[in-house]
N, C-alpha and C positions, 0 to 999 in steps of 0.2 A: 431615648437614644435610638437611632436608626442604623440598621446594619444593611449594607449593600449586598444584594445577592450576587453570587458569582455566576458567570455564564456556564451553562451545562457543558460537561466535558466533551460530549459529542460535537457541540458547536465549535469549541476551541480546536479540536482535532480537524474538523472540516476546513477551518481557516488556516491551519498550519501548512507551511511550505515544506513538503516532504524532503527529508534529508537522508543521507547514508545512515544505515543501521536502524531506521524506523521500520516498524512492523506494519504491513499492509494486508488488507483483505480484498480479494477480487470482487468486483461488482457484477461481473459477467464471466461465463466460462471462457477459457483461453486454450486454443489448440496449439500443441507443441509437437516436436518431432517424436516425443516419447508417448504422448497421449493427450487427453484433455484435462486441464486443471479446472475443477468445478468452481462455480460461484461460491464465495466464502472461504476458499483456500487462502491460508495465510503464509506470507513470505517476508523476507527481509530485503530492503533496498541495499544493494552492494555497490552500486555506482550510479551517479547522477551526472548527466551532461546536458549541454544545450541542444535544442532541436527536438524533433519528435521521431520516434519515441525517446523520451528523455530519462527513463529509469530502467536499470537492469535489476531485476528482482530474483532472489534465490528462493526456491521452494524445496522443502524436504518431503513433505506429505502432499498428495498421496504417492508421489515419486519424486526423486531428485531432479531438479530442472532449473536452468537459468533462462529467464524470459525478459524480453524488452517490452516495456509497457508505456502507454501514455497516461497522463494524469487522470483522464476520465475513466480508466479501467479499474481503479482501485480507490479505497479509502484508507486513511491512516488510522490504525487502532492502538498504536503505542509509539511514543516518540523516544528517541535515544537521548 
């Protein structure tokens, strides 16, 4: 009996089309009006629209902030 191995979770998330309420992690620091969000900061997609930047992401830590991001600036770490 052969059991097919599943794709690693990280690969599945990398191929996932980000949606509202997905949790993302920044791949690079992002400068905001309040300060700089560091690489690795995690936030939640609260709005997705067409065009670039296409995602509005809410961050709570290290300070509350709403940031417009392009797909290349983050990776999905949890899907809603």
